[in-house]
Every structure is written in C-alpha cells, then in structure tokens.
N, C-alpha and C positions, 0 to 999 in steps of 0.2 A: 620329771616327776617325783620327789623325795617326800613320803609322807606316812601313815598311818589311818589304817578305817576299821570301823567295826559293825557285824553284821548280825542287825536284830530281829526275830522271828516272836512272836506270842511266849512269853514262859514269865513265870513268877518273877525274874530280876526287870522283865523290860512291862509287867503289866501296868506304870502310870502313866509310861509311853503309851499305850496302845489304846488306855483306858478314853471313850467316849468316841473311838476312834474308826473308821470302817478299812483302815489300812491293818494288809496282813503281811509287810515286813519292810523294814527300811535299812539301806546301807550309807552307812557315814565315813567320807572319806576325805580327810583335813592335812595337806600340807603345800608345799611350794612349787612349783615346775622350775626346771633347772632351765630353760629357755624360753624367749618368748613366742608366743605361740599364739596365729591369729584365732580369734571365738571363731573362724568359720574352717577351721582345719581339726578341732577337738571334737571326736566324736564319738559317742557312747550307745550301748544296745547289745544286740547279741552276733555273733556269728560263728561259723561250724566247720570244720575239716571236714568232715565227709558230708556227701548226700543224705537228707534226711528222708524217715516215710512220713509220704502227704498226707493229710488228714483228711483229703476231697476237695473236691473243686469251690462246692458251695459257703465250707469251710474256712478255707482259703480265702476265698473272698471276700466274707464277713470278716475276720480276723484284718488283714489289708485295710477294710476302709477303718475300721474301730482304731488301729494304729496311725492312719494317716489322718484320721480325726485328731486325734491327740497331737500328734507331732506331721504337719504337714511337708516338709521339708525332710523325709523320712528316706534313705534311700534303701531297698529293701528288692530282695530277691530270692528262692526258692529253688534249690536244685533236688528231684526226688531221686529214691537209691534206683527206678528203673533209668534213667539218664547215663548213658555211657562215660560221657565225661567224669575225671574223678578230679574234682578242679579246688584246691584248697580254700575253702572261705567263702564260696563260692554264693553256699546261703548265710545271708546276713540281713540283720536288719539295725540298721546305724541313723541316728539320728545326731544333730549338732547340740554339745551337752549344754551350752548355756540358754539353748530353748527347749532343751527337755527335764535337766535336773531339777528336782521336786521345790527344791532350797537352794540358794546361793549365798555366802557371807564372805563378804572379804574384808581382811583386817588387816590394819599395815604391819604387823607382827607378831611373830607365834606366842607372846603374855597377853595380847589383846585379843586371840582367838580366844571363841569358845570350848569348853571342855567336852572330850567326847565321852557319852557316860551310856549306860544301859538304856536311863530315862532322860537324856539331852532333848532339850526340845530349840531345834535351831532359828534364828530370826534372820529371815529375809534381807538382805542388807548390800544392795550393787553401788552404793553412792560415788565410792573411790574410780568408779571407773568413767564416771564422767558426769557433764549437767544435768544429761535428760533424768539419768538417775537419783540424784538430789532431788531433781521437782519430783519426782514418781513418787519417793521418802515423805513429802511432804504433802503431797496431793492422795496420796493413797495410806493411811495411817494403819489401816487393816493391811494386815501380813496378806492374806488370802488374794484382796486385789492388785497388791504390788508382784505377786508371783502372774497370775493372771497377765497383766500389763507386759511383763518383762517375758514370758512366754509367745504370747502375741507378736513383741514388737523383732522378736529374734527370730520369728519364722519367716522373716525378708532377710534373704541373704546379703542384701547391700548392706543391711544393719548389722548382721555376724562381721561384714568385711571392716566396720568401721572400728571395731576393738581389739585387742588381744590382752590374753593372758601375761603378765609378768613376770620377771623374778624375782622382787622385794615382798609382795603381800603375799598373806598366809590365808588360802584358802580354804573352804568348809562348804564342803557338800553333801546334800543329803536327798537320796532316792528310795521313794516308798511308793507301794501302789495297793490296790484294792483288787486286783486280777491274776496276782500268781502266789498261790499258796507253796510258800519256798519249801516249807520242812516237809510235804508231803511232791512236789513238782506237781502240782495239776493248778490247771488255767481256768480259771471262772468266768465264763464269755456265754452271751446266747440262753444265760440263763442254766447253763449245765457246769457242769466239772469235767474238764478233758486231764487223762492221763498222760503228763508230757512224756515221759520215758515212755509210751508206746509209738512214738513217734522222733525220738532223739536217734534211734539206730545207736545204742551203748553212747552216747557224747552226754558229757557234761552242758550246762546252763555255766553261762561267764558273767562273772561281774565285770566290767572291764571299761577304760575309754583307753582311744587310739589318736595317732594323726592318720586325719585322711590321707588318702593313698601311698598308704607305704606300712610297714610291715612294722613299726614303731609302736609300743605298748605305753601309758602312763601309767598304767594298773590292769591286770590282767588276772583274775580268782577263779575258779573253776569247784562250780558248786556238783556236788554230785548226790544221789541216794541210793539204796540199799537195794531196792527193788529195781535199778537197771541191771544190775547181773542176772535178773531172769526175763527181761525183756530184751537181750542183747542178742541181736542176730549172730550164732557162729558162723554161718557162711560166708559172714567178712572177716572172721576173724584171722586171713589168712593175706588179706590185704592193708597195705602201710601205703600211706598217700605222700608221694614225694617228688616233688615239683610239679605236682598237675598229673602224676602218671601214675599206675598202680603198679605195684612191687610185690614180690613174695616177702613176707616174713622172714628173719633169720631162722634157718631150721635148727630143731632139737635133736637131741638125741634121745629116743628111747629109752626107757629102763628094761633093764632082763630079769 
C-alpha cells in the first residue's frame, strides 16, 4: 500500500469536523494497493509485541462483548504479563477492514479522490466494487444507512471472500470512534474512563492495517503518550522479545 494519512483529534483546526458529533478522534488514510488482496485478508485493529496488564476478568469480558458487538468477525486474544510465554503480537484485536472502517470511499483515480484536510468529511461510496453496492447506494441515500448495510454485509466471511482491493482505484478510509480518547489514551466504556497506560505495559497503541496470517503491514503507526514513561514497569526493561523468546538487552557500560 502506498499513500498518506491524517490523525485528527479535537482542536481549533478540526472543530468544524467534530462539531455536533460524538466522535473523539478520526484517522484518514488514502492511497493505492500495490497488489490485489482479498477483502478477507486485510485486517485492522490493535496488536502488542509484549503481554499486557490484565484489567481483570469482568472488565475484559465486558470489553470483548462490546468489541464483538461492533465487529462479530473480530479475532482477539489477551496475554497477560503473568503468563510465561513472551510471544510477539499474541495480544491482538483484529477485524476485516472492509467491515470495520467507519467510511470507505473508492475513486477511479487520485484526481477524483476526496482531499484530505483537517475538516474533510468523506462520503461512503463503494459503487466501484460491484452491483450490490450500486443497489445499496440507490436504496440508501442516507449515508449512515449505507455504512450500516456495508458493515453488516461484510460481517459474513463468505461476502468478504467475493471481493478484492485492486491496484487501479484510490481508496480513502476514515476510522473514527467515540470510545477512545486518543490525546489522553483513555477508554470511555461502561460509564467510566479507563487509563490505558496502566494496562499497556509501556507499549503504544497502533494505527495499522496488515495482511492476515503474515507480518506484512499496509501501514503501522505508533501512538504514544508522555504518561507512559511514568507507568512503564522497569522490571521488564531488561527483556527484549526476539522470535518468541526473552533475551537480555544489550549490555551498557556504566559511566565512572
């Protein structure tokens, strides 16, 4: 994948975009795929190199129930710090991007693609994919209804397997949410705000998409917060995950 992206959080420059919306952040990604890939095989979500701190059984269960409601096809697993095996990316929450993206716009070329700006509002338009989406566009003039139809349609793996991202069109994705307070790394669920830095074990959140069953990323950006330096467990700082095993960090020579 080759393209560009914008991360938007509430600010003076983005106030027109967030005005009247419950959204807390928005990530715009636009570009072209370098090779044809099935909708089934392009995933987006979160994954972590190291185990995380478990928030507890009840919170974990509630969070999984919420995420699976939003994305029934989600693949998820949590490996807590007290588990012995240090397996890279064992903790993950991944879903097919075609079913998860908030908005998808497919343009025949770069010139006709929507401009990426701090206030841009992207229109859901997947008519280029096929007849089903032509019909949906006509049947649902309300964009929100088109989005709901598309997400429900792609929650079935058999439907994902019918289509592929091609190399000719320009794709624009908007990933917005009303749960993650990105500028503060807090998650607003169950009527509370949870400090994610307390559970990430010194790791970042990611803005990413990858090919299922591989280590090939379409894009992968890390989001850090300065508070993470305060919550980092230094007892783990001498460990590096290498091919699933814990190895000592390179030795350093103390200053005299």
